[in-house]
N, CA, C and O atoms as a Maestro MAE file, in Angstrom:
{
 s_m_m2io_version
 :::
 2.0.0
}

f_m_ct {
 s_m_title
 :::
 protein
 m_atom[292] {
  # First column is atom index #
  i_m_mmod_type
  r_m_x_coord
  r_m_y_coord
  r_m_z_coord
  i_m_residue_number
  s_m_chain_name
  s_m_pdb_residue_name
  s_m_pdb_atom_name
  i_m_atomic_number
  :::
  1 25 1.029 -1.214 0.160 1 A "MET " " N  " 7
  2 3 -0.125 -0.575 0.099 1 A "MET " " CA " 6
  3 2 1.083 1.518 0.578 1 A "MET " " C  " 6
  4 15 0.623 2.658 0.511 1 A "MET " " O  " 8
  5 25 2.283 1.155 0.909 2 A "ASP " " N  " 7
  6 3 2.881 2.576 0.746 2 A "ASP " " CA " 6
  7 2 3.470 2.895 -0.770 2 A "ASP " " C  " 6
  8 15 3.835 3.960 -1.268 2 A "ASP " " O  " 8
  9 25 3.420 1.598 -1.288 3 A "GLN " " N  " 7
  10 3 4.121 1.755 -2.476 3 A "GLN " " CA " 6
  11 2 3.356 2.886 -3.438 3 A "GLN " " C  " 6
  12 15 3.793 3.974 -3.815 3 A "GLN " " O  " 8
  13 25 1.623 2.047 -3.800 4 A "TRP " " N  " 7
  14 3 1.220 2.765 -4.301 4 A "TRP " " CA " 6
  15 2 0.692 4.410 -3.810 4 A "TRP " " C  " 6
  16 15 0.424 5.258 -4.662 4 A "TRP " " O  " 8
  17 25 0.618 4.634 -2.599 5 A "LEU " " N  " 7
  18 3 0.540 6.045 -1.932 5 A "LEU " " CA " 6
  19 2 1.811 6.942 -2.705 5 A "LEU " " C  " 6
  20 15 1.793 7.827 -3.561 5 A "LEU " " O  " 8
  21 25 2.914 6.248 -1.954 6 A "SER " " N  " 7
  22 3 4.431 7.075 -2.661 6 A "SER " " CA " 6
  23 2 3.892 6.704 -4.185 6 A "SER " " C  " 6
  24 15 2.909 7.440 -4.105 6 A "SER " " O  " 8
  25 25 3.812 6.310 -5.099 7 A "LEU " " N  " 7
  26 3 3.544 6.450 -6.613 7 A "LEU " " CA " 6
  27 2 2.566 8.279 -6.692 7 A "LEU " " C  " 6
  28 15 2.810 9.270 -7.380 7 A "LEU " " O  " 8
  29 25 1.744 8.079 -5.910 8 A "LEU " " N  " 7
  30 3 0.671 9.156 -6.146 8 A "LEU " " CA " 6
  31 2 1.235 10.749 -5.799 8 A "LEU " " C  " 6
  32 15 0.938 11.859 -6.241 8 A "LEU " " O  " 8
  33 25 1.943 10.387 -5.050 9 A "THR " " N  " 7
  34 3 2.658 11.788 -4.499 9 A "THR " " CA " 6
  35 2 3.596 12.280 -5.956 9 A "THR " " C  " 6
  36 15 3.948 13.453 -6.082 9 A "THR " " O  " 8
  37 25 3.944 11.177 -7.045 10 A "ARG " " N  " 7
  38 3 4.774 11.480 -7.716 10 A "ARG " " CA " 6
  39 2 4.307 12.250 -9.281 10 A "ARG " " C  " 6
  40 15 3.104 12.512 -9.289 10 A "ARG " " O  " 8
  41 25 4.943 12.591 -10.396 11 A "PRO " " N  " 7
  42 3 4.331 12.910 -11.375 11 A "PRO " " CA " 6
  43 2 4.251 11.836 -12.226 11 A "PRO " " C  " 6
  44 15 4.900 10.999 -11.599 11 A "PRO " " O  " 8
  45 25 3.815 11.198 -13.433 12 A "PRO " " N  " 7
  46 3 2.147 12.426 -13.664 12 A "PRO " " CA " 6
  47 2 1.463 12.786 -12.382 12 A "PRO " " C  " 6
  48 15 1.213 13.947 -12.060 12 A "PRO " " O  " 8
  49 25 1.205 11.839 -11.745 13 A "PHE " " N  " 7
  50 3 -0.186 12.048 -11.336 13 A "PHE " " CA " 6
  51 2 -0.087 12.947 -10.107 13 A "PHE " " C  " 6
  52 15 -1.063 13.675 -9.932 13 A "PHE " " O  " 8
  53 25 1.007 13.043 -9.134 14 A "LEU " " N  " 7
  54 3 0.856 13.780 -8.143 14 A "LEU " " CA " 6
  55 2 -0.832 14.144 -7.541 14 A "LEU " " C  " 6
  56 15 -1.510 15.171 -7.500 14 A "LEU " " O  " 8
  57 25 -0.980 13.173 -7.259 15 A "LEU " " N  " 7
  58 3 -2.753 13.126 -6.713 15 A "LEU " " CA " 6
  59 2 -2.601 13.364 -5.035 15 A "LEU " " C  " 6
  60 15 -3.526 13.787 -4.341 15 A "LEU " " O  " 8
  61 25 -1.441 13.059 -4.592 16 A "LEU " " N  " 7
  62 3 -2.025 12.998 -2.828 16 A "LEU " " CA " 6
  63 2 0.090 13.614 -2.238 16 A "LEU " " C  " 6
  64 15 1.224 13.282 -2.583 16 A "LEU " " O  " 8
  65 25 -0.425 14.443 -1.403 17 A "ALA " " N  " 7
  66 3 0.659 14.634 -0.782 17 A "ALA " " CA " 6
  67 2 0.914 14.281 0.480 17 A "ALA " " C  " 6
  68 15 -0.097 14.379 1.176 17 A "ALA " " O  " 8
  69 25 1.908 13.890 1.084 18 A "ARG " " N  " 7
  70 3 2.408 12.879 1.923 18 A "ARG " " CA " 6
  71 2 2.379 14.115 3.349 18 A "ARG " " C  " 6
  72 15 3.076 15.128 3.310 18 A "ARG " " O  " 8
  73 25 1.408 13.770 4.591 19 A "LEU " " N  " 7
  74 3 1.518 14.599 5.520 19 A "LEU " " CA " 6
  75 2 2.516 13.611 6.660 19 A "LEU " " C  " 6
  76 15 2.904 12.451 6.526 19 A "LEU " " O  " 8
  77 25 2.785 14.812 8.058 20 A "ASP " " N  " 7
  78 3 3.662 13.954 8.478 20 A "ASP " " CA " 6
  79 2 3.770 13.514 9.312 20 A "ASP " " C  " 6
  80 15 4.782 13.348 9.993 20 A "ASP " " O  " 8
  81 25 2.152 13.039 9.557 21 A "ASP " " N  " 7
  82 3 1.990 11.628 10.754 21 A "ASP " " CA " 6
  83 2 1.433 11.011 10.374 21 A "ASP " " C  " 6
  84 15 0.636 10.359 11.048 21 A "ASP " " O  " 8
  85 25 1.575 10.877 8.944 22 A "GLY " " N  " 7
  86 3 1.355 9.277 8.353 22 A "GLY " " CA " 6
  87 2 -0.392 9.452 7.096 22 A "GLY " " C  " 6
  88 15 -1.033 8.742 6.322 22 A "GLY " " O  " 8
  89 25 -0.416 10.586 7.538 23 A "THR " " N  " 7
  90 3 -1.868 10.871 6.434 23 A "THR " " CA " 6
  91 2 -1.678 11.671 5.083 23 A "THR " " C  " 6
  92 15 -1.039 12.721 5.151 23 A "THR " " O  " 8
  93 25 -2.134 11.299 3.970 24 A "TYR " " N  " 7
  94 3 -1.798 11.694 2.743 24 A "TYR " " CA " 6
  95 2 -3.723 13.347 2.287 24 A "TYR " " C  " 6
  96 15 -4.952 13.275 2.327 24 A "TYR " " O  " 8
  97 25 -2.442 14.694 1.872 25 A "LEU " " N  " 7
  98 3 -3.830 15.166 1.416 25 A "LEU " " CA " 6
  99 2 -4.415 14.737 -0.134 25 A "LEU " " C  " 6
  100 15 -3.806 14.199 -1.059 25 A "LEU " " O  " 8
  101 25 -5.753 15.159 -0.055 26 A "LEU " " N  " 7
  102 3 -5.464 14.693 -1.505 26 A "LEU " " CA " 6
  103 2 -6.000 16.203 -2.172 26 A "LEU " " C  " 6
  104 15 -6.988 16.934 -2.098 26 A "LEU " " O  " 8
  105 25 -4.618 16.157 -2.896 27 A "GLU " " N  " 7
  106 3 -3.776 17.636 -4.236 27 A "GLU " " CA " 6
  107 2 -4.999 17.832 -5.048 27 A "GLU " " C  " 6
  108 15 -5.436 18.972 -5.206 27 A "GLU " " O  " 8
  109 25 -5.846 16.339 -5.813 28 A "ARG " " N  " 7
  110 3 -6.553 16.544 -6.693 28 A "ARG " " CA " 6
  111 2 -8.024 16.057 -6.729 28 A "ARG " " C  " 6
  112 15 -8.155 15.070 -6.005 28 A "ARG " " O  " 8
  113 25 -9.388 16.506 -7.454 29 A "ASP " " N  " 7
  114 3 -10.154 15.453 -7.411 29 A "ASP " " CA " 6
  115 2 -9.842 13.723 -8.416 29 A "ASP " " C  " 6
  116 15 -9.403 13.686 -9.566 29 A "ASP " " O  " 8
  117 25 -10.029 13.108 -7.994 30 A "VAL " " N  " 7
  118 3 -9.533 11.751 -8.820 30 A "VAL " " CA " 6
  119 2 -10.945 11.598 -9.625 30 A "VAL " " C  " 6
  120 15 -11.591 10.630 -9.223 30 A "VAL " " O  " 8
  121 25 -11.378 12.113 -10.355 31 A "PRO " " N  " 7
  122 3 -12.162 12.176 -11.493 31 A "PRO " " CA " 6
  123 2 -11.537 13.115 -12.930 31 A "PRO " " C  " 6
  124 15 -11.274 12.883 -14.110 31 A "PRO " " O  " 8
  125 25 -11.499 14.398 -11.888 32 A "GLU " " N  " 7
  126 3 -11.029 15.059 -12.808 32 A "GLU " " CA " 6
  127 2 -9.418 14.708 -13.682 32 A "GLU " " C  " 6
  128 15 -9.057 15.065 -14.803 32 A "GLU " " O  " 8
  129 25 -8.547 13.697 -12.412 33 A "LEU " " N  " 7
  130 3 -7.430 13.473 -13.007 33 A "LEU " " CA " 6
  131 2 -7.376 12.594 -14.051 33 A "LEU " " C  " 6
  132 15 -6.470 12.347 -14.848 33 A "LEU " " O  " 8
  133 25 -8.606 12.110 -13.916 34 A "LEU " " N  " 7
  134 3 -8.028 10.968 -14.523 34 A "LEU " " CA " 6
  135 2 -8.847 11.387 -16.027 34 A "LEU " " C  " 6
  136 15 -8.699 10.754 -17.072 34 A "LEU " " O  " 8
  137 25 -9.697 12.551 -15.866 35 A "ALA " " N  " 7
  138 3 -10.022 12.344 -17.198 35 A "ALA " " CA " 6
  139 2 -9.258 13.518 -18.232 35 A "ALA " " C  " 6
  140 15 -9.416 13.696 -19.439 35 A "ALA " " O  " 8
  141 25 -8.311 14.282 -17.185 36 A "GLU " " N  " 7
  142 3 -6.958 14.744 -17.408 36 A "GLU " " CA " 6
  143 2 -5.908 14.054 -18.371 36 A "GLU " " C  " 6
  144 15 -5.229 14.466 -19.311 36 A "GLU " " O  " 8
  145 25 -6.080 12.681 -17.664 37 A "LEU " " N  " 7
  146 3 -4.788 11.882 -17.833 37 A "LEU " " CA " 6
  147 2 -5.450 10.747 -19.495 37 A "LEU " " C  " 6
  148 15 -4.747 10.183 -20.333 37 A "LEU " " O  " 8
  149 25 -6.857 10.794 -19.410 38 A "GLY " " N  " 7
  150 3 -7.393 9.962 -20.679 38 A "GLY " " CA " 6
  151 2 -7.611 11.332 -21.587 38 A "GLY " " C  " 6
  152 15 -7.755 10.931 -22.742 38 A "GLY " " O  " 8
  153 25 -7.682 12.547 -21.563 39 A "ASN " " N  " 7
  154 3 -7.514 13.578 -22.533 39 A "ASN " " CA " 6
  155 2 -6.271 13.738 -23.568 39 A "ASN " " C  " 6
  156 15 -6.239 13.945 -24.781 39 A "ASN " " O  " 8
  157 25 -5.076 13.524 -22.404 40 A "GLU " " N  " 7
  158 3 -4.085 13.707 -22.745 40 A "GLU " " CA " 6
  159 2 -3.209 12.151 -23.914 40 A "GLU " " C  " 6
  160 15 -2.440 12.101 -24.873 40 A "GLU " " O  " 8
  161 25 -3.791 11.374 -23.227 41 A "TRP " " N  " 7
  162 3 -3.626 9.585 -23.973 41 A "TRP " " CA " 6
  163 2 -4.537 9.736 -25.014 41 A "TRP " " C  " 6
  164 15 -4.187 9.450 -26.159 41 A "TRP " " O  " 8
  165 25 -5.862 10.221 -24.733 42 A "LEU " " N  " 7
  166 3 -6.514 9.915 -26.393 42 A "LEU " " CA " 6
  167 2 -5.720 11.357 -27.706 42 A "LEU " " C  " 6
  168 15 -5.533 11.362 -28.923 42 A "LEU " " O  " 8
  169 25 -5.492 12.294 -26.672 43 A "GLN " " N  " 7
  170 3 -4.660 13.485 -27.288 43 A "GLN " " CA " 6
  171 2 -3.285 12.850 -28.617 43 A "GLN " " C  " 6
  172 15 -3.129 13.156 -29.799 43 A "GLN " " O  " 8
  173 25 -2.382 11.721 -27.545 44 A "LEU " " N  " 7
  174 3 -1.457 11.419 -27.993 44 A "LEU " " CA " 6
  175 2 -1.793 10.700 -28.977 44 A "LEU " " C  " 6
  176 15 -0.946 10.669 -29.869 44 A "LEU " " O  " 8
  177 25 -3.178 9.811 -29.238 45 A "SER " " N  " 7
  178 3 -3.508 8.450 -29.876 45 A "SER " " CA " 6
  179 2 -4.308 9.033 -31.314 45 A "SER " " C  " 6
  180 15 -4.549 8.281 -32.258 45 A "SER " " O  " 8
  181 25 -4.667 10.488 -31.303 46 A "GLY " " N  " 7
  182 3 -5.349 11.167 -32.226 46 A "GLY " " CA " 6
  183 2 -6.790 11.364 -32.337 46 A "GLY " " C  " 6
  184 15 -7.498 11.795 -33.246 46 A "GLY " " O  " 8
  185 25 -7.124 10.754 -30.690 47 A "LEU " " N  " 7
  186 3 -8.795 11.101 -30.979 47 A "LEU " " CA " 6
  187 2 -9.478 12.366 -30.139 47 A "LEU " " C  " 6
  188 15 -8.677 13.292 -30.014 47 A "LEU " " O  " 8
  189 25 -10.421 12.543 -29.702 48 A "GLN " " N  " 7
  190 3 -10.889 13.766 -29.430 48 A "GLN " " CA " 6
  191 2 -11.231 13.477 -27.681 48 A "GLN " " C  " 6
  192 15 -11.552 12.456 -27.072 48 A "GLN " " O  " 8
  193 25 -10.980 14.952 -27.229 49 A "GLU " " N  " 7
  194 3 -10.900 15.122 -25.959 49 A "GLU " " CA " 6
  195 2 -12.249 14.305 -25.403 49 A "GLU " " C  " 6
  196 15 -12.811 13.510 -26.157 49 A "GLU " " O  " 8
  197 25 -12.767 14.551 -23.972 50 A "ILE " " N  " 7
  198 3 -13.462 13.684 -23.392 50 A "ILE " " CA " 6
  199 2 -13.919 14.868 -22.246 50 A "ILE " " C  " 6
  200 15 -13.149 15.415 -21.457 50 A "ILE " " O  " 8
  201 25 -15.874 15.190 -22.419 51 A "LYS " " N  " 7
  202 3 -16.255 15.634 -22.216 51 A "LYS " " CA " 6
  203 2 -17.477 15.745 -20.949 51 A "LYS " " C  " 6
  204 15 -18.369 14.930 -20.714 51 A "LYS " " O  " 8
  205 25 -17.209 16.912 -20.313 52 A "GLY " " N  " 7
  206 3 -18.538 16.517 -19.192 52 A "GLY " " CA " 6
  207 2 -17.665 15.734 -17.738 52 A "GLY " " C  " 6
  208 15 -17.903 14.771 -17.010 52 A "GLY " " O  " 8
  209 25 -16.668 16.674 -17.829 53 A "VAL " " N  " 7
  210 3 -15.753 16.018 -15.864 53 A "VAL " " CA " 6
  211 2 -16.504 16.688 -15.087 53 A "VAL " " C  " 6
  212 15 -16.687 17.892 -15.264 53 A "VAL " " O  " 8
  213 25 -17.004 16.071 -14.193 54 A "PRO " " N  " 7
  214 3 -17.264 16.607 -12.687 54 A "PRO " " CA " 6
  215 2 -16.741 17.806 -11.959 54 A "PRO " " C  " 6
  216 15 -15.515 17.863 -11.866 54 A "PRO " " O  " 8
  217 25 -17.308 18.592 -11.526 55 A "GLU " " N  " 7
  218 3 -16.263 20.117 -10.901 55 A "GLU " " CA " 6
  219 2 -15.735 18.673 -9.098 55 A "GLU " " C  " 6
  220 15 -15.955 17.570 -8.597 55 A "GLU " " O  " 8
  221 25 -15.022 19.885 -8.982 56 A "ALA " " N  " 7
  222 3 -13.584 18.871 -8.476 56 A "ALA " " CA " 6
  223 2 -13.865 19.249 -7.188 56 A "ALA " " C  " 6
  224 15 -14.227 20.403 -6.956 56 A "ALA " " O  " 8
  225 25 -13.685 17.998 -5.858 57 A "GLN " " N  " 7
  226 3 -14.992 18.528 -4.911 57 A "GLN " " CA " 6
  227 2 -13.751 19.245 -3.744 57 A "GLN " " C  " 6
  228 15 -12.844 19.946 -4.193 57 A "GLN " " O  " 8
  229 25 -13.864 18.970 -2.324 58 A "PRO " " N  " 7
  230 3 -13.036 20.410 -2.193 58 A "PRO " " CA " 6
  231 2 -11.791 19.212 -1.431 58 A "PRO " " C  " 6
  232 15 -11.981 18.003 -1.303 58 A "PRO " " O  " 8
  233 25 -10.930 19.740 -1.143 59 A "LYS " " N  " 7
  234 3 -9.739 18.438 -0.561 59 A "LYS " " CA " 6
  235 2 -9.290 18.446 0.562 59 A "LYS " " C  " 6
  236 15 -8.826 19.452 1.100 59 A "LYS " " O  " 8
  237 25 -9.381 17.046 1.206 60 A "ARG " " N  " 7
  238 3 -9.728 16.373 2.278 60 A "ARG " " CA " 6
  239 2 -8.596 15.453 2.450 60 A "ARG " " C  " 6
  240 15 -8.053 14.957 1.463 60 A "ARG " " O  " 8
  241 25 -8.101 15.126 3.982 61 A "THR " " N  " 7
  242 3 -6.911 14.184 4.276 61 A "THR " " CA " 6
  243 2 -7.435 13.209 4.064 61 A "THR " " C  " 6
  244 15 -8.660 13.221 3.945 61 A "THR " " O  " 8
  245 25 -6.518 11.684 3.903 62 A "TRP " " N  " 7
  246 3 -7.152 10.446 4.175 62 A "TRP " " CA " 6
  247 2 -5.654 9.345 4.848 62 A "TRP " " C  " 6
  248 15 -4.487 9.071 4.570 62 A "TRP " " O  " 8
  249 25 -6.450 9.115 5.610 63 A "THR " " N  " 7
  250 3 -5.371 7.672 6.021 63 A "THR " " CA " 6
  251 2 -5.062 6.569 5.103 63 A "THR " " C  " 6
  252 15 -5.474 6.232 3.993 63 A "THR " " O  " 8
  253 25 -4.314 6.179 5.828 64 A "ALA " " N  " 7
  254 3 -4.194 4.817 4.540 64 A "ALA " " CA " 6
  255 2 -4.855 3.352 4.676 64 A "ALA " " C  " 6
  256 15 -4.702 2.522 3.780 64 A "ALA " " O  " 8
  257 25 -5.755 3.017 6.087 65 A "GLU " " N  " 7
  258 3 -6.430 2.765 6.698 65 A "GLU " " CA " 6
  259 2 -7.635 3.050 5.556 65 A "GLU " " C  " 6
  260 15 -8.041 2.236 4.727 65 A "GLU " " O  " 8
  261 25 -8.136 4.574 5.767 66 A "GLU " " N  " 7
  262 3 -9.214 4.925 5.017 66 A "GLU " " CA " 6
  263 2 -9.404 4.676 3.376 66 A "GLU " " C  " 6
  264 15 -10.482 4.490 2.811 66 A "GLU " " O  " 8
  265 25 -8.369 4.710 2.888 67 A "LEU " " N  " 7
  266 3 -8.219 4.065 1.740 67 A "LEU " " CA " 6
  267 2 -8.135 2.549 1.318 67 A "LEU " " C  " 6
  268 15 -8.201 2.054 0.193 67 A "LEU " " O  " 8
  269 25 -7.986 2.019 2.427 68 A "MET " " N  " 7
  270 3 -7.993 0.623 1.964 68 A "MET " " CA " 6
  271 2 -9.754 0.083 2.279 68 A "MET " " C  " 6
  272 15 -10.473 -0.659 1.610 68 A "MET " " O  " 8
  273 25 -9.994 0.751 3.457 69 A "MET " " N  " 7
  274 3 -11.513 0.083 3.746 69 A "MET " " CA " 6
  275 2 -12.226 0.564 2.534 69 A "MET " " C  " 6
  276 15 -12.062 1.635 1.949 69 A "MET " " O  " 8
  277 25 -13.135 -0.512 2.224 70 A "PRO " " N  " 7
  278 3 -14.136 -1.159 1.209 70 A "PRO " " CA " 6
  279 2 -14.850 -0.034 1.884 70 A "PRO " " C  " 6
  280 15 -14.660 0.546 2.953 70 A "PRO " " O  " 8
  281 25 -16.042 0.139 0.589 71 A "THR " " N  " 7
  282 3 -16.931 1.013 0.970 71 A "THR " " CA " 6
  283 2 -18.475 0.610 0.318 71 A "THR " " C  " 6
  284 15 -18.475 0.599 -0.913 71 A "THR " " O  " 8
  285 25 -19.380 0.382 0.767 72 A "ASP " " N  " 7
  286 3 -20.710 0.115 1.197 72 A "ASP " " CA " 6
  287 2 -21.403 -0.187 -0.551 72 A "ASP " " C  " 6
  288 15 -21.928 -1.098 -1.192 72 A "ASP " " O  " 8
  289 25 -21.072 0.927 -0.688 73 A "HIS " " N  " 7
  290 3 -22.444 1.275 -2.505 73 A "HIS " " CA " 6
  291 2 -21.283 1.472 -4.290 73 A "HIS " " C  " 6
  292 15 -21.841 1.664 -5.371 73 A "HIS " " O  " 8
  :::
 }
 m_bond[291] {
  # First column is bond index #
  i_m_from
  i_m_to
  i_m_order
  :::
  1 1 2 1
  2 2 3 1
  3 3 4 2
  4 3 5 1
  5 5 6 1
  6 6 7 1
  7 7 8 2
  8 7 9 1
  9 9 10 1
  10 10 11 1
  11 11 12 2
  12 11 13 1
  13 13 14 1
  14 14 15 1
  15 15 16 2
  16 15 17 1
  17 17 18 1
  18 18 19 1
  19 19 20 2
  20 19 21 1
  21 21 22 1
  22 22 23 1
  23 23 24 2
  24 23 25 1
  25 25 26 1
  26 26 27 1
  27 27 28 2
  28 27 29 1
  29 29 30 1
  30 30 31 1
  31 31 32 2
  32 31 33 1
  33 33 34 1
  34 34 35 1
  35 35 36 2
  36 35 37 1
  37 37 38 1
  38 38 39 1
  39 39 40 2
  40 39 41 1
  41 41 42 1
  42 42 43 1
  43 43 44 2
  44 43 45 1
  45 45 46 1
  46 46 47 1
  47 47 48 2
  48 47 49 1
  49 49 50 1
  50 50 51 1
  51 51 52 2
  52 51 53 1
  53 53 54 1
  54 54 55 1
  55 55 56 2
  56 55 57 1
  57 57 58 1
  58 58 59 1
  59 59 60 2
  60 59 61 1
  61 61 62 1
  62 62 63 1
  63 63 64 2
  64 63 65 1
  65 65 66 1
  66 66 67 1
  67 67 68 2
  68 67 69 1
  69 69 70 1
  70 70 71 1
  71 71 72 2
  72 71 73 1
  73 73 74 1
  74 74 75 1
  75 75 76 2
  76 75 77 1
  77 77 78 1
  78 78 79 1
  79 79 80 2
  80 79 81 1
  81 81 82 1
  82 82 83 1
  83 83 84 2
  84 83 85 1
  85 85 86 1
  86 86 87 1
  87 87 88 2
  88 87 89 1
  89 89 90 1
  90 90 91 1
  91 91 92 2
  92 91 93 1
  93 93 94 1
  94 94 95 1
  95 95 96 2
  96 95 97 1
  97 97 98 1
  98 98 99 1
  99 99 100 2
  100 99 101 1
  101 101 102 1
  102 102 103 1
  103 103 104 2
  104 103 105 1
  105 105 106 1
  106 106 107 1
  107 107 108 2
  108 107 109 1
  109 109 110 1
  110 110 111 1
  111 111 112 2
  112 111 113 1
  113 113 114 1
  114 114 115 1
  115 115 116 2
  116 115 117 1
  117 117 118 1
  118 118 119 1
  119 119 120 2
  120 119 121 1
  121 121 122 1
  122 122 123 1
  123 123 124 2
  124 123 125 1
  125 125 126 1
  126 126 127 1
  127 127 128 2
  128 127 129 1
  129 129 130 1
  130 130 131 1
  131 131 132 2
  132 131 133 1
  133 133 134 1
  134 134 135 1
  135 135 136 2
  136 135 137 1
  137 137 138 1
  138 138 139 1
  139 139 140 2
  140 139 141 1
  141 141 142 1
  142 142 143 1
  143 143 144 2
  144 143 145 1
  145 145 146 1
  146 146 147 1
  147 147 148 2
  148 147 149 1
  149 149 150 1
  150 150 151 1
  151 151 152 2
  152 151 153 1
  153 153 154 1
  154 154 155 1
  155 155 156 2
  156 155 157 1
  157 157 158 1
  158 158 159 1
  159 159 160 2
  160 159 161 1
  161 161 162 1
  162 162 163 1
  163 163 164 2
  164 163 165 1
  165 165 166 1
  166 166 167 1
  167 167 168 2
  168 167 169 1
  169 169 170 1
  170 170 171 1
  171 171 172 2
  172 171 173 1
  173 173 174 1
  174 174 175 1
  175 175 176 2
  176 175 177 1
  177 177 178 1
  178 178 179 1
  179 179 180 2
  180 179 181 1
  181 181 182 1
  182 182 183 1
  183 183 184 2
  184 183 185 1
  185 185 186 1
  186 186 187 1
  187 187 188 2
  188 187 189 1
  189 189 190 1
  190 190 191 1
  191 191 192 2
  192 191 193 1
  193 193 194 1
  194 194 195 1
  195 195 196 2
  196 195 197 1
  197 197 198 1
  198 198 199 1
  199 199 200 2
  200 199 201 1
  201 201 202 1
  202 202 203 1
  203 203 204 2
  204 203 205 1
  205 205 206 1
  206 206 207 1
  207 207 208 2
  208 207 209 1
  209 209 210 1
  210 210 211 1
  211 211 212 2
  212 211 213 1
  213 213 214 1
  214 214 215 1
  215 215 216 2
  216 215 217 1
  217 217 218 1
  218 218 219 1
  219 219 220 2
  220 219 221 1
  221 221 222 1
  222 222 223 1
  223 223 224 2
  224 223 225 1
  225 225 226 1
  226 226 227 1
  227 227 228 2
  228 227 229 1
  229 229 230 1
  230 230 231 1
  231 231 232 2
  232 231 233 1
  233 233 234 1
  234 234 235 1
  235 235 236 2
  236 235 237 1
  237 237 238 1
  238 238 239 1
  239 239 240 2
  240 239 241 1
  241 241 242 1
  242 242 243 1
  243 243 244 2
  244 243 245 1
  245 245 246 1
  246 246 247 1
  247 247 248 2
  248 247 249 1
  249 249 250 1
  250 250 251 1
  251 251 252 2
  252 251 253 1
  253 253 254 1
  254 254 255 1
  255 255 256 2
  256 255 257 1
  257 257 258 1
  258 258 259 1
  259 259 260 2
  260 259 261 1
  261 261 262 1
  262 262 263 1
  263 263 264 2
  264 263 265 1
  265 265 266 1
  266 266 267 1
  267 267 268 2
  268 267 269 1
  269 269 270 1
  270 270 271 1
  271 271 272 2
  272 271 273 1
  273 273 274 1
  274 274 275 1
  275 275 276 2
  276 275 277 1
  277 277 278 1
  278 278 279 1
  279 279 280 2
  280 279 281 1
  281 281 282 1
  282 282 283 1
  283 283 284 2
  284 283 285 1
  285 285 286 1
  286 286 287 1
  287 287 288 2
  288 287 289 1
  289 289 290 1
  290 290 291 1
  291 291 292 2
  :::
 }
}
């Protein structure tokens, strides 16, 4: 899990920022990041841009335990 979290703190993702107390700050909205990366890959392949990206949500911190907990939905 630590390797995945570390990966998400580096380019091209820059999704998380590691905080001193073992938590992570979510720097970007996940759907927004995925849409941006998808658009970059589509542009590289010569396809069109993805439309309808949802608005970014407020930033929040996550612990490793929260990220690993399954959701009910």
